[in-house]
N, C-alpha and C positions, 0 to 999 in steps of 0.2 A: 767125593764124600762116600764113605763106606761105613757100614754098621755090622752088627752080628747078623748072620744069615737069617733071612726072613723078617728083619726089622726094617720098617720104613719110618724115617724121621719126619716130623710135622714141620720142621724148619730146615733151612739149608745154610744158615750161618748164625753164629753167636756174636753179639756185640757187647764187649765189656765197656760200660759207660763210666768214664772217669771225670773228675772235677777239672783236672788239668793243672799245670803249673809252669812257671818260667824255667828255662834251662840255659839262661845266660843273662847278664846284666841288662842288655838292650831289650829283653823281653819282659822285664819286671813291670814297668809302667803300663804298657799296652795290656798285659795280663790283668792287672788290678783294675784298669778302666773297664774291661769287659766284665769282670766279676761284679763290680759295683754299679754298673749302668742302671740308672733309674731307681736306685735304692736310697738316695739321699744320705749317703755316707759322708760324714764331715771330712773336709780335705785334710785336717790334721790327723785324723785316724788313718786315712789313706797313706799319708807320708810315714806315719808310725809303722804301719804294716809293711810298707816298702822297705824300710830299714831292716826288718826281719830278714827279708830275702837278700838284701845287699850284704848283710853281715855273714850270710852263708855263701857269698860269692855270686849272688844273683841266681842261685840254683835251687830249685825245689826237688826234693827226692821223690815226690809223689809219682811222677811219670815212670821212673825206673821201678818203683815198688809195684805199680800197677802192671807193668810189663812182666815182672816176675810172677805176679798173681795170675796173669793170663796164661803164662807158660805152664804154671803148676796146675791150673784148671784143665788146660788142654791135655796135659799128661794124665791127669786123673780120669778124664772122660775117655781117653784112649784105652786106659787100663780097664775101663768098664765096657769096652766094646763099641764106643761111640767115636766115630771119626767125622769131624765136621770142622769147617773153617771157623776160626775164632779170631777176632781182631779187636783192637782197642780204639775207642773214639772218645774225644774229650769235649767238654762244654766250653772251656775257656782258653784252650791252647791247642796247637796242632798235635795230632790229626783231629780236625773238627768233625762233629757228627755228620753234618751235611756232606762234607767231602767224602767221608768213608762210605756213607750210604750210596752216594753217586757211583763210587768205584765198585761197590758190591753189585749194584744194578747193572752196570756196564759189563760186568763179568758173568751175568746170567743168574744172579741170585734173585729170589722172589719173596722169601718169607724169613724174617730175622727175629731172633729172640734177644731182647736187650736185658742185660744184667748190670744193675747199678753197683758201684763200689760204696754202697751205703746200706746198712742192714735194717733201718727202721722206717716206720711210716712218718710222713710229714711232707711239707711242700718242698723244701730244699733237698731232702733226702730221698724222695720218691717221685712226687708229681712233676717236679721240674725236669727230671730225666725223661718222663713221658712227654713233656712239652718239647724238650730238645729233639726228640724223634718226630713228634707231631709237626713242629714248625718246619723241620727239614723236609719232610715229605710233602707238606702242604705247599711249600714255596717252590718245589722242584718238579712236581708232577711225575715223580718216578713210579714205575710199575713195580712197587715194592710194598709189602705188608709187614707191619712190625707189632710185636707184643712186648710187654715188659714183665719180667719175673717179679713176683711180689716181694715185699720185705722179708728178710730171712733171719731176723734176730732170734727166732725160735729154733734154729738148727741146734740139735744136741751138741754137735762138735764145736759150735761157737762158744757156748758157755764152758764146755770142758777144756777147750784150748786156753781160754782166759784163765781158768782155774789152775791149769798146769803151769802156765807162764808165771802166774802170781806166786805159786808155791816155790818155783825154781828161783825167783828173784829175792826171796827172803834171805837176808844176810844171817850168818851164824851169830848167835847171841841175841837176836831180836826175840823178845817174848811176845809172841802174837796173842797169847791169852791174857796179857795184862790189860787192865782197864785203861792204862795210859797209852796203849797202842791202838790206834784207830784205823778202821778200814773205810776208805773213801773211794767211791766210783765217780768218774767224771765223763761228761759228754759236752758236745757243742751246745751253747745256749742258742735259743731262738726267741723271737718275739712271743710274748705270752698269748697273743691272739692266734699266732700260727700253731702254737702248742695246743690250744683249745680246739682248733679246727682239724687237727691231725687225725686221720683215720675216718672211717665211715660214720662213727658215732662220737667222734671227738676224743681228745686227751690221749690218743694212742701213743704219741711220741714219748711222753713221760711214763705212761703205764708200761710200755714195752721195755724201756730202760730199767725200770724198777723190777720187772720180771727177770731180766737177764742178771741184774745185780743179785737178786734173791737166789737164783740158780747157782751163781758163782759162790756166794756166801755159804750156800748149802754144801757145795762141793768142798770148800775149804774146811767146813766143819766136819765133814765125813773123813777128810784126810788127817786132820789135826786133833779132833776131839773138842775144838773150841767153837761154841755157838756164838759167833762174833756179830755184834750189832754193826750196822753200816750206814753210811750217808751217801746220797746222790747230790753232786754239785755240778757246776757248769763253768764253761770257759769260752774264750774266743768271741765274746760279744763284739759286734761291729756296728750296731745301729746308733742313731742319735740318742742323747740322754733322755729326751722327752718321751721316747717309746719304751714301754715296759718290756723287759726280757726276763727269761727264766733266771732265777737266783737260788742259792747264793753263788757268787763267783768263787772260784777255787781258792784264790788268795785270801778273800774275806773269810771263807770257811776255815782256812788254816789258822787265821787269827782268832776266830771264835773257839776252835778246838784247843789252841794253846791256852787260852784263858780258862778253859774248862779242865785243864790239867793234862792234856795230851803231851807226850814227850816224843812220840813216834807216829808217823802216818804212812800207811801203805796206800799209795795212790794208783788207781786202776783205771786206765782210759778205755772204757767199754764202748764209747760212741764212735770209734774210729777203727778202720781196718789196718792202717799202717802208720808208722812213725814219720808223718810228714811235718811240714813247717809249723802248723798250729800246735801239734803235740810237742815238738822240739822247743818251740819258743815259749808257749804258755806254761808248759809243765817243767821242762828241763832248765829253763832260764828264769822266768818270772816267779813261778811257784817255788822253784828251788831256792831262789834268793829270799823270798818271803819266809820260807821254812828256816833258812840259815839265820835270818834276822831274829826269828822267834826262838831259836835254839831247839827246833824240832828236827829229829832225824826223819828225812823223807826218803821213802823207797818207792820209786816209780817203776811199775811193771811194764813189760812190752805190750804192744798191740798184737793182734793175732797174725798179721802178715800172711805168710805162706805155711803156717802151722798145719801139719798133715790132717789133724782131726777136723779143722775148719775147712780146708780145701776139699777134702774127700766128701764132707757133708754137703757143701755147696755144689760140688760137681754132681753128686747123686741127685740133688733136687733139680739141677739143670737138665740132667739126662732124663729124668722122669717127665719133665715138660716136653723135651725134644721128642720123646717117644709117644707121648699120649696126645700132644697138642692141646689147644684151648678152645672152649666152646665160643660161639659167637656171643658178643655182649648182649645182655638183656637189660631193659630199663630198670634202674634202681639197683643193679648188681654192684656190689662193693668194688671199688677201684676202676670201674668202667665209667663212672659218672663224675660228680663234682667233688669227690673225696680229696681232702687236703688242698682245696682251691686257694689261690692267691687273691686276697681281697682287692689288691691294687690293680690287677690286670687279668685278662682272660686270653688264653692261647690255645691253639689246637693241641690235642693230646692223642697218643696212641693208647689203646686199652691196656690196663693192667690185668692181672689174673685174680680170680676169686678165691682168696685164701687168707684167713686170719684165725689162728688157733685160740686167741684170747676171747673171741666173740662167741 
C-alpha cells in the first residue's frame, strides 16, 4: 500500500459491499433462500422472482457490474494518489463478507473501510451492510476493525451523472416540455415502517430520494429550459400483502398518468447504481409492457454504473475518509447507534460515520 509522499492512510483495505446474485441456474434457488431468510416472503413470490433469473439464463449481471465499479473506483483512487487494496464482498453470494474479511485478516490487514453499493439511508440499504460486517467479525473473533462509509446520495456527481444520462436517453422528437410528457423517478419500495425508521430522525429514505430527484430535475431544467414537474414511484415490492409498503408501484403510477393524459413517460431509476435484474425485469419488462398496453411512450434512462462523474465523486469521498480516519463512536452519534434498526431482530453492527447533509 502506497500513497502520496507524507500521507498515512487510516485504513489498509477498502471493501465494496454488494448484494450479490446468482451466476448460474444452480445458484438461483440457494441465492433466493439466503435473500429471503426470515422475511416471510410468500413462496409464490419466491417462485416468481426465480423465473426472472431463469429467463436470463440463471445469471444476474450485478456481480459483474460491481466488479466493474470496483475497478473504476480503484483506478480513480490511484489517480488521486491513493494506492490501497480494494476487494468485493457480497451479502448473498460468493465471495461472502465473512470469507473476505478472514482472508484480509490472514494477509495482515487490520482496519477496513466498507463501502456499500447503495446510496441511501435505510435498513436494507445501509444498516444491513453494517450488520454484515458486524456479524462476520463477532462470529470470527478476527483481529480486524471495520467502519462503513455513510450514504452518499448527496454526491454532486451522482445527481449530475443521472442528469447527463437522462438527457442523452431522450429520443429525437420527444417534446420534454409538453404537459403530456411526464418525468418519473423510481426506487426500490420498502415497508412503510422501515421508511419511517430510516435515518437518525426518521423518513430519510424518502427524503433523500426526493432530494436527488429535485437535483436532477433542476439539472434538466438548466439544460433544457423546462421547469419539469416530477413524481417519485416505487418498484420491486417483495413482502406479504398484509404489510404496507411504499407506493405507488411504477405500473400503477403509469396507469394513473395515462388516465391523466400522459402520452410519454421518462422513467429514471435513481434508487439503483446499476442495471441489475430488478431494474431489467421491473422496468424493462413489466413497466414496459404496462406502458405498451396503455399506449404510452416509455423512455427508461440508464443507472449511473461507472459514469465518471459518479465514480470520481465517490472515490474522492472514500479517499477523504481513508486519509482522515473516523473518530471513535460517541453515545447518540448518528449512524453509530440504533439508526435504521430492524424491528424484527437485532444484530451486531460496525459503526457508520457521522455525516448527513440534510440534517
